[in-house]
C-alpha positions as CSV (number, residue, x, y, z in Angstrom):
1,M,-66.5,46.1,52.7
2,P,-64.9,49.5,52.7
3,A,-61.7,48.4,54.5
4,I,-60.8,46.1,51.7
5,S,-61.6,48.7,49.0
6,I,-59.5,51.4,50.7
7,V,-56.4,49.1,50.6
8,K,-57.1,48.3,46.9
9,K,-57.5,52.0,46.2
10,A,-54.3,52.8,48.0
11,A,-52.4,50.1,46.1
12,A,-53.7,51.4,42.8
13,Y,-53.0,55.0,43.7
14,V,-49.4,54.4,44.8
15,T,-48.7,52.1,41.9
16,S,-49.8,54.7,39.3
17,L,-48.0,57.5,41.2
18,M,-44.7,55.6,41.1
19,E,-45.1,54.4,37.5
20,E,-45.7,58.0,36.4
21,N,-43.3,60.0,38.6
22,L,-40.5,57.8,40.2
23,P,-37.1,58.7,38.8
24,A,-35.5,55.9,36.8
25,T,-32.4,56.2,39.1
26,M,-34.4,54.8,42.1
27,Y,-32.8,51.4,41.7
28,F,-33.8,50.2,45.2
29,H,-36.6,52.4,46.6
30,N,-39.0,51.7,43.7
31,K,-42.3,50.0,43.0
32,A,-40.8,46.5,43.5
33,H,-39.5,47.6,47.0
34,T,-42.9,48.9,48.0
35,Q,-44.5,45.7,46.9
36,R,-41.9,43.7,48.8
37,V,-42.6,45.7,52.0
38,V,-46.4,45.3,51.6
39,N,-45.9,41.5,51.1
40,A,-43.6,41.4,54.1
41,A,-46.0,43.3,56.3
42,L,-48.8,40.8,55.4
43,E,-46.4,37.9,55.9
44,I,-45.4,39.1,59.4
45,A,-48.9,40.2,60.3
46,G,-50.0,36.7,59.6
47,H,-48.1,35.6,62.6
48,C,-49.5,38.3,64.9
49,K,-53.1,38.7,66.2
50,L,-54.2,42.0,64.5
51,K,-57.7,43.5,64.5
52,K,-59.1,44.1,61.0
53,Q,-58.6,47.9,61.3
54,E,-54.9,47.5,62.4
55,L,-54.2,45.4,59.4
56,T,-55.8,48.0,57.2
57,I,-53.7,50.8,58.8
58,L,-50.6,48.7,58.4
59,T,-51.1,47.8,54.8
60,I,-52.0,51.4,53.8
61,A,-48.8,52.7,55.6
62,A,-46.8,50.1,53.8
63,W,-48.1,51.2,50.4
64,F,-47.4,54.9,51.2
65,H,-44.2,54.7,53.3
66,D,-41.8,55.6,50.5
67,T,-43.9,57.8,48.3
68,G,-42.0,60.8,49.5
69,Y,-39.1,59.6,47.3
70,L,-41.0,60.9,44.3
71,Y,-40.2,64.4,45.4
72,H,-36.9,64.3,47.4
73,Y,-34.5,61.8,49.0
74,K,-33.7,63.1,52.5
75,G,-36.7,63.4,54.8
76,H,-38.9,61.5,52.4
77,E,-40.9,60.0,55.3
78,D,-42.5,63.4,56.2
79,T,-43.6,63.8,52.5
80,S,-44.9,60.3,52.5
81,M,-47.0,61.2,55.5
82,I,-48.5,64.2,53.7
83,I,-49.3,62.1,50.6
84,A,-50.9,59.4,52.7
85,G,-52.9,61.9,54.8
86,T,-54.2,63.8,51.7
87,F,-55.3,60.5,50.1
88,L,-57.1,59.3,53.3
89,M,-58.8,62.7,53.8
90,Q,-60.1,62.6,50.2
91,H,-61.6,59.2,51.2
92,H,-63.2,60.7,54.4
93,Y,-61.1,58.9,56.9
94,N,-61.0,60.4,60.4
95,S,-58.0,62.0,62.0
96,D,-57.4,59.2,64.4
97,F,-57.1,56.6,61.6
98,I,-54.8,59.0,59.6
99,Q,-52.6,59.6,62.7
100,Q,-52.1,55.9,63.1
101,V,-51.0,55.6,59.5
102,W,-48.7,58.5,60.0
103,D,-47.2,56.9,63.1
104,C,-46.4,53.8,61.2
105,I,-44.6,55.7,58.5
106,E,-42.8,57.8,61.1
107,A,-41.6,54.6,62.8
108,T,-39.7,53.5,59.7
109,K,-37.3,56.5,60.0
110,I,-33.8,55.3,60.7
111,P,-33.0,54.6,63.5
112,Q,-36.4,52.9,63.7
113,S,-38.5,53.6,66.8
114,P,-41.7,51.6,66.8
115,K,-44.1,52.2,69.7
116,N,-46.6,49.4,69.2
117,L,-47.1,46.1,67.3
118,I,-48.2,47.5,63.9
119,Q,-45.3,49.9,64.0
120,Q,-43.0,47.0,64.8
121,I,-44.4,45.0,61.9
122,I,-43.8,47.8,59.3
123,C,-40.3,48.4,60.6
124,D,-39.5,44.7,60.2
125,A,-41.2,44.6,56.8
126,D,-39.2,47.6,55.6
127,L,-35.9,45.8,56.3
128,R,-37.2,42.3,55.5
129,H,-34.7,42.3,52.6
130,F,-31.9,41.8,55.2
131,A,-33.3,38.2,55.4
132,S,-33.8,37.8,51.7
133,E,-32.1,35.2,49.6
134,N,-31.2,37.9,47.1
135,Y,-29.9,40.3,49.7
136,L,-26.6,40.9,47.9
137,D,-28.4,41.9,44.7
138,L,-30.7,44.3,46.6
139,A,-27.7,45.8,48.4
140,R,-26.0,46.3,45.0
141,D,-29.1,48.2,43.8
142,L,-29.0,50.4,46.9
143,K,-25.3,51.2,46.3
144,Q,-26.1,52.2,42.7
145,E,-28.9,54.4,43.9
146,W,-26.8,56.1,46.6
147,E,-24.1,56.9,44.0
148,V,-26.6,58.6,41.7
149,R,-28.9,60.2,44.3
150,L,-26.6,61.0,47.1
151,A,-23.2,61.1,45.4
152,K,-22.0,58.6,47.9
153,H,-19.3,56.3,46.4
154,F,-17.9,53.2,48.0
155,S,-15.4,50.7,46.9
156,D,-16.6,47.1,46.9
157,G,-14.6,46.4,50.0
158,E,-16.1,49.5,51.8
159,W,-19.6,48.5,50.8
160,H,-19.1,45.0,51.9
161,S,-17.9,46.1,55.4
162,L,-20.7,48.7,55.7
163,N,-23.4,46.1,54.8
164,L,-21.9,43.5,57.2
165,A,-21.9,46.0,60.0
166,V,-25.5,47.1,59.4
167,L,-26.7,43.5,59.3
168,Q,-24.9,42.6,62.5
169,Q,-26.1,45.7,64.4
170,H,-29.7,45.5,63.2
171,Q,-32.4,43.9,65.4
172,F,-35.9,42.8,64.3
173,F,-38.7,43.9,66.6
174,T,-41.5,41.3,66.2
175,E,-41.4,37.7,67.5
176,Y,-41.5,36.5,63.9
177,G,-38.7,38.8,63.0
178,K,-36.5,37.7,66.0
179,T,-36.9,34.0,65.1
180,V,-37.7,33.3,61.4
181,L,-36.3,36.5,59.8
182,Q,-33.3,36.6,62.1
183,A,-32.3,33.1,61.1
184,A,-32.4,34.0,57.4
185,K,-30.5,37.2,58.1
186,Q,-27.8,35.2,59.9
187,Q,-27.3,33.2,56.7
188,N,-26.6,36.4,54.8
189,I,-24.2,37.5,57.6
190,D,-22.4,34.1,57.3
191,L,-22.3,34.4,53.5
192,M,-20.8,37.8,53.7
193,K,-18.2,36.7,56.2
194,R,-17.2,33.9,53.9
195,E,-17.0,36.3,51.0
196,G,-15.2,39.0,53.0
């Protein structure tokens, strides 16, 4: 079946692209993050009724959504869209399919603005780490990345306050996100309030 093979090809392509080109200073937005987002997209999609093609579009978008970071930090989504589009054109996918992958990647821009279910799923998947048991470790990785890549420096107190505010303001979009992930995220909020 071609749909399965295109996802496998995308996974192999993005993995090798990142292994060869991703700067070592990408402590958060790296191959492990991409794999987490793909896994989270599949996890959330498992609770939604998606058609086979929608799942393929979602999974390909998840693999490509941060590939733009290989070239620059700000505006990376637009570059990710170009990389995904080029890859899909080389595999003879039509413009409608490519547009849907682009729309998924576009939806992950902050502030997130999903227009349909698969876009909602990738948005929730991209921020699935808000509900992760090792959220504080991942947040520390992001802090380190911002210091090196964006020259943004925060004291531990400032970083704590910023993360707590982001977690409290953030809303998941999917039903699964609003129930299962929200409950796990709330545990991280409570943990941070206790530590604060």
